[in-house]
C-alpha positions as CSV (number, residue, x, y, z in Angstrom):
1,M,-10.7,199.4,168.6
2,L,-11.8,197.0,165.8
3,E,-14.8,197.5,163.7
4,G,-17.3,194.7,163.8
5,Q,-20.8,193.7,164.8
6,H,-20.9,196.0,167.8
7,Q,-18.7,198.9,166.8
8,D,-18.1,201.3,163.9
9,R,-15.7,204.3,163.5
10,K,-16.5,207.5,161.6
11,S,-14.8,210.8,161.0
12,L,-16.1,214.0,162.7
13,R,-16.7,215.2,159.2
14,L,-19.9,213.1,159.3
15,I,-21.5,215.6,161.7
16,H,-19.3,218.7,161.5
17,G,-18.3,220.9,158.5
18,T,-19.5,221.4,155.0
19,N,-20.2,217.7,154.1
20,T,-22.2,216.6,157.1
21,D,-24.4,213.5,156.6
22,W,-26.8,213.1,159.4
23,R,-28.9,210.6,157.5
24,E,-25.9,208.2,157.3
25,L,-25.5,208.5,161.0
26,A,-29.2,207.8,161.5
27,W,-28.9,204.8,159.1
28,M,-26.1,203.2,161.1
29,S,-27.9,203.8,164.4
30,V,-31.0,202.0,163.0
31,G,-28.8,199.0,161.9
32,M,-27.3,198.6,165.3
33,A,-30.6,199.0,167.1
34,N,-32.2,196.3,165.0
35,A,-29.3,193.9,165.7
36,H,-28.0,193.8,169.3
37,G,-26.9,197.4,169.8
38,G,-23.4,198.8,169.7
39,S,-21.2,201.9,169.7
40,L,-20.5,204.5,167.0
41,L,-17.2,206.2,167.6
42,L,-17.3,209.6,165.9
43,G,-13.9,211.2,165.5
44,I,-11.8,208.1,164.8
45,E,-11.0,207.4,161.1
46,D,-11.6,204.0,159.5
47,D,-7.9,203.3,159.2
48,S,-7.0,204.4,162.7
49,S,-7.7,203.2,166.3
50,V,-7.2,206.6,168.0
51,P,-8.4,210.1,167.4
52,P,-6.0,212.8,166.1
53,K,-4.0,214.2,169.1
54,D,-5.1,217.8,168.5
55,Q,-8.8,217.0,167.8
56,T,-11.3,218.7,170.0
57,V,-15.0,218.0,170.4
58,T,-17.3,220.9,171.4
59,D,-20.4,220.5,173.6
60,A,-22.4,221.8,170.7
61,M,-21.4,218.8,168.6
62,V,-22.4,216.4,171.4
63,D,-25.8,218.2,171.7
64,A,-26.3,218.1,168.0
65,V,-25.8,214.3,167.9
66,R,-28.0,213.8,170.9
67,K,-30.8,215.7,169.1
68,R,-30.5,214.8,165.5
69,I,-30.5,211.0,165.8
70,P,-33.9,210.9,167.6
71,Q,-35.2,213.4,165.1
72,L,-34.3,211.1,162.1
73,T,-35.1,207.7,163.6
74,V,-37.9,205.8,165.2
75,N,-37.5,203.3,168.1
76,V,-33.8,204.1,168.5
77,A,-32.5,204.8,172.0
78,I,-29.0,206.3,172.4
79,D,-26.6,207.6,175.0
80,V,-24.0,210.2,173.8
81,Q,-20.8,211.1,175.6
82,K,-17.6,213.0,174.9
83,V,-14.4,211.0,175.5
84,T,-10.8,212.1,175.8
85,H,-8.3,209.5,174.7
86,D,-5.3,208.6,176.9
87,R,-3.0,209.7,174.0
88,G,-4.8,213.0,173.5
89,G,-7.6,213.9,171.2
90,Q,-11.3,213.8,171.8
91,Y,-14.1,211.9,170.1
92,I,-17.8,211.1,170.6
93,V,-19.2,207.7,171.7
94,V,-22.8,207.1,170.6
95,R,-24.0,204.0,172.5
96,V,-27.0,202.5,170.6
97,L,-29.3,200.4,172.7
98,P,-30.9,197.3,171.2
99,S,-34.5,197.5,170.1
100,R,-35.8,194.3,171.7
101,S,-39.6,194.4,171.1
102,T,-39.9,196.9,168.2
103,V,-38.4,197.5,164.8
104,A,-36.2,200.6,164.4
105,A,-36.4,202.7,161.2
106,T,-35.4,206.0,159.8
107,T,-38.1,208.7,159.7
108,D,-38.1,208.4,155.8
109,G,-39.1,204.7,156.1
110,R,-35.8,202.9,155.7
111,Y,-34.9,199.7,157.6
112,A,-31.4,198.4,158.2
113,L,-29.5,195.7,160.2
114,R,-25.9,195.5,161.4
115,V,-24.3,192.3,160.1
116,G,-20.6,191.9,160.9
117,D,-18.9,195.1,160.0
118,E,-21.6,196.3,157.6
119,T,-25.0,198.0,157.8
120,R,-27.3,196.3,155.3
121,T,-30.6,197.3,153.9
122,L,-33.6,195.2,154.9
123,M,-35.9,194.0,152.1
124,P,-39.6,193.6,152.7
125,E,-39.3,189.8,153.3
126,D,-36.4,190.5,155.8
127,L,-38.6,193.0,157.6
128,I,-41.3,190.3,158.1
129,R,-38.6,187.9,159.5
130,L,-37.2,190.6,161.8
131,T,-40.6,191.4,163.2
132,A,-41.2,187.6,163.9
133,E,-37.8,187.3,165.5
134,K,-38.4,190.1,168.0
135,S,-40.4,187.6,170.1
136,A,-37.4,185.3,170.2
137,F,-35.2,188.1,171.5
138,S,-37.4,188.4,174.7
139,W,-38.1,184.6,175.1
140,E,-35.0,184.0,177.3
141,T,-35.8,186.6,180.0
142,T,-39.6,186.0,180.0
143,V,-41.4,184.3,182.9
144,S,-43.8,182.3,180.8
145,R,-44.8,180.0,183.7
146,K,-44.5,181.1,187.3
147,V,-41.8,178.7,188.5
148,P,-40.4,179.8,191.9
149,R,-36.7,180.4,191.8
150,Q,-36.4,177.8,194.6
151,N,-37.6,175.1,192.2
152,V,-34.3,174.3,190.7
153,S,-32.6,171.0,190.0
154,G,-30.0,170.7,192.8
155,D,-27.5,168.7,190.7
156,Q,-27.8,171.0,187.6
157,L,-27.4,174.1,189.8
158,K,-24.4,172.7,191.5
159,A,-22.8,171.7,188.2
160,F,-23.5,175.2,186.7
161,V,-21.9,177.0,189.7
162,A,-18.9,174.7,189.6
163,S,-18.5,175.4,185.9
164,V,-18.6,179.2,186.5
165,R,-16.0,179.0,189.2
166,A,-13.7,176.9,187.0
167,S,-14.0,178.9,183.7
168,D,-11.1,181.1,182.7
169,R,-13.5,183.2,180.6
170,I,-15.2,184.7,183.6
171,S,-13.9,187.5,185.7
172,A,-13.1,187.0,189.4
173,F,-15.8,189.6,190.2
174,V,-18.5,187.3,188.8
175,K,-17.0,184.1,190.2
176,D,-17.1,185.6,193.7
177,K,-20.9,186.1,193.6
178,E,-23.1,184.1,195.8
179,V,-25.4,181.5,194.1
180,P,-28.5,183.8,194.1
181,E,-26.4,186.6,192.6
182,L,-25.1,184.3,189.9
183,L,-28.7,183.3,188.9
184,D,-29.5,187.0,188.6
185,H,-26.3,187.8,186.7
186,Y,-27.1,185.3,184.0
187,L,-30.8,186.3,183.9
188,F,-31.9,182.9,185.1
189,T,-34.3,184.6,187.5
190,D,-36.6,187.6,187.5
191,G,-37.5,188.5,191.1
192,P,-39.1,185.4,192.7
193,W,-39.4,183.5,189.5
194,L,-37.2,181.5,187.1
195,T,-37.1,182.9,183.5
196,N,-37.4,180.6,180.5
197,L,-33.6,180.6,180.3
198,G,-33.4,179.6,184.0
199,V,-35.8,176.7,183.6
200,L,-33.9,175.5,180.5
201,W,-30.6,175.5,182.3
202,V,-31.2,174.7,186.0
203,G,-35.0,173.9,186.1
204,R,-36.6,170.7,187.1
205,R,-37.5,168.1,184.4
206,E,-41.3,168.7,184.7
207,D,-40.9,172.5,184.4
208,R,-38.5,172.2,181.4
209,A,-41.0,169.8,179.7
210,R,-43.7,172.5,179.9
211,L,-41.5,175.1,178.1
212,L,-42.4,176.2,174.6
213,Y,-40.3,174.7,173.1
214,A,-37.5,172.8,175.0
215,P,-35.1,171.1,172.6
216,I,-35.5,167.5,171.5
217,I,-32.6,165.8,169.6
218,Q,-33.1,162.8,167.3
219,F,-30.2,160.7,166.0
220,I,-30.9,158.5,163.0
221,R,-28.4,156.3,161.2
222,Y,-29.0,155.3,157.6
223,D,-27.5,152.6,155.4
224,A,-26.2,153.0,151.8
225,D,-29.8,152.6,150.5
226,G,-31.2,155.3,152.7
227,R,-32.9,152.9,155.1
228,K,-33.0,153.7,158.8
229,I,-31.0,151.2,160.8
230,R,-30.7,152.9,164.2
231,K,-32.4,155.6,166.1
232,Q,-31.9,157.3,169.5
233,V,-33.9,160.1,170.9
234,W,-33.3,162.6,173.7
235,D,-36.9,163.7,174.5
236,D,-37.5,163.3,178.3
237,F,-36.4,166.9,179.1
238,S,-34.3,165.8,182.0
239,M,-31.1,167.3,180.5
240,N,-30.1,171.0,180.1
241,P,-28.2,172.0,176.9
242,R,-24.8,171.2,178.3
243,E,-25.9,167.7,179.4
244,L,-27.5,167.1,175.9
245,I,-24.2,167.9,174.2
246,E,-22.3,165.6,176.5
247,S,-24.8,162.8,176.1
248,V,-24.9,162.9,172.3
249,W,-21.1,162.8,172.2
250,H,-20.6,160.0,174.8
251,D,-23.6,157.8,174.2
252,L,-23.2,157.3,170.4
253,P,-20.6,154.6,169.5
254,E,-20.7,155.9,165.9
255,W,-18.3,158.8,166.8
256,K,-15.5,156.2,167.5
257,E,-15.5,155.0,163.8
258,G,-12.7,156.2,161.6
259,D,-10.0,155.4,159.0
260,E,-6.7,153.8,159.7
261,I,-3.8,155.8,158.2
262,R,-0.2,154.6,157.9
263,D,2.1,156.8,159.9
264,G,5.7,155.6,159.3
265,L,6.0,152.2,161.0
266,Y,2.7,152.6,162.8
267,R,-0.9,153.1,161.9
268,K,-3.3,155.6,163.5
269,N,-7.0,156.1,163.5
270,V,-8.4,159.3,162.1
271,P,-12.1,159.7,163.2
272,H,-14.7,160.3,160.6
273,Y,-16.0,163.2,162.7
274,Q,-13.9,165.1,165.2
275,K,-15.1,165.9,168.7
276,A,-14.5,169.6,168.2
277,V,-16.7,169.6,165.0
278,I,-19.6,167.7,166.6
279,R,-19.7,169.7,169.8
280,E,-19.5,173.1,167.9
281,L,-22.3,172.1,165.5
282,L,-24.5,170.9,168.4
283,A,-23.8,174.1,170.4
284,N,-24.7,176.2,167.3
285,A,-27.9,174.2,166.9
286,L,-28.9,174.8,170.5
287,V,-27.9,178.4,170.7
288,H,-29.2,179.7,167.4
289,R,-32.5,177.8,167.1
290,P,-35.7,179.9,167.7
291,Y,-37.3,178.7,171.0
292,T,-40.6,180.1,169.9
293,T,-40.9,177.5,167.1
294,R,-41.7,173.8,167.3
295,G,-39.2,171.4,165.8
296,D,-36.6,168.8,166.7
297,I,-32.9,168.8,166.1
298,F,-32.0,165.9,163.8
299,I,-28.6,164.3,163.5
300,N,-28.7,162.2,160.4
301,L,-25.7,159.9,159.9
302,H,-25.2,158.5,156.3
303,P,-22.3,156.2,155.2
304,E,-20.2,159.2,153.9
305,R,-21.8,162.2,155.5
306,L,-23.3,163.7,158.6
307,E,-26.3,166.1,158.5
308,I,-27.5,168.2,161.4
309,H,-30.9,169.7,160.8
310,N,-32.0,172.6,163.0
311,P,-35.6,174.0,163.1
312,G,-36.0,177.6,162.0
313,L,-34.0,179.8,159.6
314,L,-30.6,181.3,160.1
315,P,-30.5,184.5,162.1
316,L,-31.4,187.5,160.0
317,G,-28.4,188.8,158.1
318,V,-26.7,185.4,158.1
319,T,-26.8,183.4,154.9
320,P,-25.1,180.1,153.7
321,D,-22.8,182.4,151.7
322,N,-21.5,184.5,154.6
323,I,-21.8,182.2,157.5
324,L,-18.0,182.1,157.9
325,H,-17.9,185.8,158.7
326,A,-21.3,187.1,159.7
327,S,-22.0,187.2,163.4
328,A,-25.6,187.4,164.6
329,K,-27.1,185.8,167.7
330,R,-30.7,184.9,168.1
331,N,-30.5,184.0,171.9
332,I,-27.9,186.4,173.2
333,H,-28.1,185.4,176.9
334,L,-28.0,181.7,176.1
335,A,-25.0,182.3,173.9
336,K,-23.3,184.1,176.8
337,V,-23.8,181.1,179.0
338,F,-22.4,178.8,176.4
339,Y,-19.4,181.0,175.8
340,D,-18.6,181.6,179.5
341,L,-18.8,177.9,180.2
342,Q,-16.5,177.1,177.3
343,L,-19.1,175.2,175.4
344,M,-18.6,177.1,172.2
345,E,-16.3,179.7,170.6
346,Q,-16.9,183.4,170.8
347,E,-19.4,185.1,168.5
348,G,-18.5,184.8,164.9
349,S,-15.6,182.2,165.3
350,G,-17.5,178.9,165.7
351,Y,-17.5,178.1,162.0
352,D,-13.9,179.2,161.8
353,R,-13.1,176.4,164.3
354,I,-15.1,173.9,162.3
355,Y,-13.3,174.9,159.1
356,E,-9.9,174.6,160.9
357,S,-10.7,171.1,162.2
358,L,-11.9,169.8,158.9
359,L,-9.1,171.2,156.8
360,L,-6.4,170.0,159.2
361,S,-7.9,166.5,158.6
362,A,-7.9,167.0,154.8
363,K,-11.7,167.0,154.6
364,R,-14.0,169.3,152.8
365,P,-15.4,172.4,154.6
366,P,-19.0,172.1,155.8
367,S,-21.8,172.9,153.5
368,V,-24.9,174.9,154.7
369,E,-28.3,174.8,153.2
370,E,-31.3,176.9,154.3
371,G,-34.7,175.4,153.6
372,A,-38.2,176.8,154.1
373,D,-38.3,176.1,157.8
374,R,-34.9,174.6,158.8
375,V,-31.2,174.8,158.3
376,A,-29.0,171.8,157.4
377,V,-25.2,171.6,157.9
378,T,-23.4,168.7,156.1
379,V,-20.0,167.4,157.0
380,R,-18.2,164.7,155.0
381,S,-16.3,161.8,156.6
382,R,-13.9,161.0,153.8
383,I,-10.3,162.2,153.8
384,L,-9.6,163.6,150.3
385,K,-5.9,162.7,150.2
386,T,-3.7,161.0,152.8
387,E,-0.8,163.1,151.5
388,T,-2.7,166.3,152.2
389,L,-3.4,165.0,155.8
390,R,0.3,164.3,156.4
391,F,1.3,167.6,154.9
392,M,-1.2,169.6,157.1
393,E,-0.1,167.8,160.3
394,Q,3.6,168.4,159.6
395,V,3.1,172.1,158.8
396,N,0.9,172.5,161.9
397,D,3.7,170.9,164.0
398,R,6.5,173.1,162.5
399,Y,4.8,176.5,162.4
400,E,2.7,178.3,164.9
401,L,0.0,179.3,162.4
402,R,-3.0,181.4,163.2
403,Q,-6.5,179.9,162.6
404,R,-7.1,181.9,159.4
405,E,-3.7,180.9,158.1
406,L,-4.4,177.3,158.7
407,I,-7.7,177.5,156.9
408,A,-6.2,179.3,153.9
409,L,-3.3,176.8,153.7
410,G,-5.7,173.9,154.0
411,L,-7.8,175.1,151.1
412,L,-4.7,175.6,149.0
413,A,-3.4,172.1,149.9
414,Q,-6.7,170.6,148.8
415,H,-7.0,172.5,145.5
416,E,-3.2,172.7,144.7
417,A,-3.7,176.2,143.2
418,L,-6.4,178.9,143.4
419,T,-6.9,182.2,141.6
420,A,-7.7,185.2,143.8
421,L,-11.3,185.0,142.6
422,E,-11.6,181.3,143.4
423,F,-10.0,181.9,146.8
424,T,-12.4,184.7,147.8
425,R,-15.4,182.6,146.9
426,L,-14.2,179.6,148.9
427,L,-13.6,182.0,151.9
428,E,-17.0,183.7,151.3
429,L,-15.3,187.1,150.9
430,E,-17.9,188.5,148.4
431,D,-15.4,188.6,145.5
432,R,-13.1,191.1,147.3
433,P,-9.5,189.8,146.7
434,E,-8.1,192.6,148.9
435,R,-9.5,190.8,151.9
436,L,-7.3,187.8,151.3
437,R,-4.4,189.5,153.1
438,D,-6.2,188.9,156.4
439,W,-6.4,185.2,155.7
440,L,-3.0,184.6,154.1
441,G,-1.3,186.5,157.0
442,R,2.4,185.3,157.2
443,L,2.1,182.5,154.7
444,L,3.6,184.6,151.9
445,T,6.3,186.2,154.1
446,W,7.4,182.8,155.4
447,G,7.5,181.3,151.9
448,L,4.8,178.7,152.6
449,V,2.7,180.1,149.8
450,T,3.7,181.6,146.5
451,A,1.7,184.0,144.3
452,S,2.0,184.9,140.6
453,G,-0.1,187.1,138.3
454,R,-2.2,190.2,139.2
455,T,-5.6,191.2,140.4
456,R,-8.3,188.6,140.3
457,A,-6.2,186.3,138.1
458,K,-3.4,186.2,140.7
459,T,-2.7,182.5,141.4
460,Y,-1.8,181.2,144.9
461,R,-0.2,177.8,145.5
462,V,1.7,176.0,148.3
463,A,5.4,176.5,147.6
464,Y,7.1,173.5,145.9
465,S,10.0,173.5,148.4
466,V,7.5,173.2,151.3
467,L,5.8,170.3,149.7
468,Q,9.1,168.6,149.1
469,N,10.3,169.1,152.7
470,A,7.1,167.6,153.9
471,G,7.4,164.6,151.7
472,F,4.3,165.4,149.8
473,E,3.8,162.8,147.0
474,G,0.7,164.1,145.3
475,A,0.2,163.3,141.6
476,T,1.5,165.7,139.0
477,T,-1.1,168.2,137.9
478,L,-1.6,170.7,135.1
479,K,-3.6,173.0,137.3
480,V,-0.5,175.2,138.0
481,I,1.0,175.0,134.5
482,E,3.1,178.0,133.5
483,P,1.6,180.4,130.9
484,Y,4.2,179.6,128.2
485,R,3.7,175.9,128.6
486,L,-0.1,176.3,128.4
487,Q,0.3,178.4,125.2
488,E,2.4,175.6,123.6
489,L,-0.1,173.0,124.7
490,I,-3.0,174.9,123.0
491,M,-0.9,175.4,119.9
492,E,0.0,171.8,119.6
493,D,-3.6,170.8,120.1
494,L,-4.8,173.1,117.3
495,R,-2.1,171.8,114.9
496,R,-3.6,168.4,115.3
497,H,-7.2,169.5,115.5
498,P,-7.8,172.8,113.7
499,S,-11.2,174.5,113.9
500,S,-11.9,173.4,117.4
501,G,-14.2,174.9,120.0
502,Y,-13.1,175.9,123.5
503,A,-14.7,172.9,125.2
504,E,-13.0,170.5,122.8
505,I,-9.6,172.1,123.4
506,H,-10.1,172.1,127.2
507,D,-11.1,168.4,127.2
508,R,-8.1,167.4,125.2
509,I,-5.4,169.4,127.0
510,G,-6.7,168.6,130.5
511,R,-9.8,169.5,132.5
512,E,-7.8,170.2,135.6
513,I,-6.5,173.4,134.1
514,P,-8.9,176.1,135.3
515,E,-11.4,177.2,132.7
516,S,-10.6,180.9,133.2
517,R,-6.9,180.3,132.4
518,V,-7.7,178.5,129.2
519,K,-10.1,181.2,128.0
520,R,-7.7,184.0,128.9
521,M,-4.9,182.3,126.9
522,L,-7.2,181.8,123.9
523,Y,-8.3,185.5,123.9
524,S,-4.7,186.6,124.3
525,L,-3.5,184.5,121.4
526,V,-6.3,185.9,119.2
527,R,-5.4,189.5,120.2
528,K,-1.7,188.8,119.2
529,G,-2.8,187.4,115.8
530,I,-1.5,184.0,116.6
531,L,-4.9,182.4,116.4
532,T,-8.0,183.2,114.4
533,Y,-11.6,182.2,114.9
534,S,-14.9,181.8,113.2
535,G,-18.4,181.9,114.7
536,A,-19.7,183.7,117.8
537,R,-19.7,183.0,121.5
538,R,-20.1,179.4,122.4
539,W,-20.0,178.3,118.7
540,R,-16.6,180.0,118.2
541,Q,-14.0,177.8,116.5
542,Y,-10.3,178.4,116.8
543,S,-7.4,177.8,114.3
544,I,-3.8,178.8,114.0
545,A,-3.3,181.9,111.9
546,R,-1.5,181.1,108.6
547,D,1.5,183.3,109.5
548,S,1.9,181.5,112.8
549,A,1.6,178.1,111.3
550,K,4.7,178.5,109.2
């Protein structure tokens, strides 16, 4: 029982005893209703997965929850049940249904949204977006044009059924359904008609062309001066989303371009853009775009970067700064089809896979920008260092690392050393260093990564012995210089250049040394009386104290 987008755990003290907080329970219910629903488990502590063995839940508690949540909320539908765990102990399950066409709120006028494992306050501008997105929630299952369910594309229906039967993500119960039952199961049909989702996936070309708005993809290649040199467009509506992804990947020769890297006596080609990255980005663009908004998907290929532009904004609650962790789906039924047919990773892990693929290839992580009416994802083609590429390949071959461990190790290999604060920012952990444990995993235990220092100044680096064993021949760097050597470097610089400002000292001793480390050392030497200064703030000038200069 892990907390996340669709589940939260709380103690029974929230609803029973002297410190009850019914408004907190109502607040969490509103957040789940405005997202995609979920379950609140009352009677299981945050740090546990089971209730206490001797814990009992009375019928009065269940009735109180069933009454109080509707009294304190608007547009929130719930189902409340008492459950006895297999290991003993009872708890309450509050199933919150998603609010599809209305916005849920507390009776005192507060709005919330469940994002990842948190319930967040909605600001006025967010509320406007949420209201607008409610129409997108119902687009998939709407019968916007009365297309009979018999009017399907035979080839696309046959391919869809074959994919369902072959997928290892689908239960045998679903696989054994007849074709009409499969169409109903995936909400492709509503009675005698095809839904918008059904038309998009198995409908005929002419019916798909009449949808508002079926996806169009444009590929444009630019030269170094920004001039268009090639263009290809998928705009005839003959393909469903799966066929679009396949066509974009197979029909563009640009994906075969890459760099030749020496590998012992041989040479191998490392593609500029990996298949897993391209397919995942395209799947995200097709699944998360609002189908109630006009706009094409653009694939812009520049000499050193690839940009994928998607119409609309990110799903509410997801930002460029939390996209690695936040999980929110705009088209939940379309996302279900993509996941079941193995066209994309499960909710919340798609960008993890993109990070993993890029870092294993010694490339920068993707950058995400949100504009006024579209989202752009940029991926770089250049390998930062061939030594880093070889190192990551060797480590990946020797150790069975988890995805998060590979991502953390890849970032360290690229940056050589990272403080806890720098690490959390790269991993979008909201400056919470304690969450690094989930990403470092076994890297510290196995000795692949070492750590020194404390709290946010704690510094992580790839172990020297691991680099040596992998034949890593990177250039010597001052980034991981020991404190006593850094102190001596600063002292020697000030002996030669007394009355110097911080920026001048940093320039002379080496810009690769983290700014925070140089400043902390200067402040420490001043506190110890080894250095003195004149001036204030950025005009401060440092010199060696007379007693220390002897």
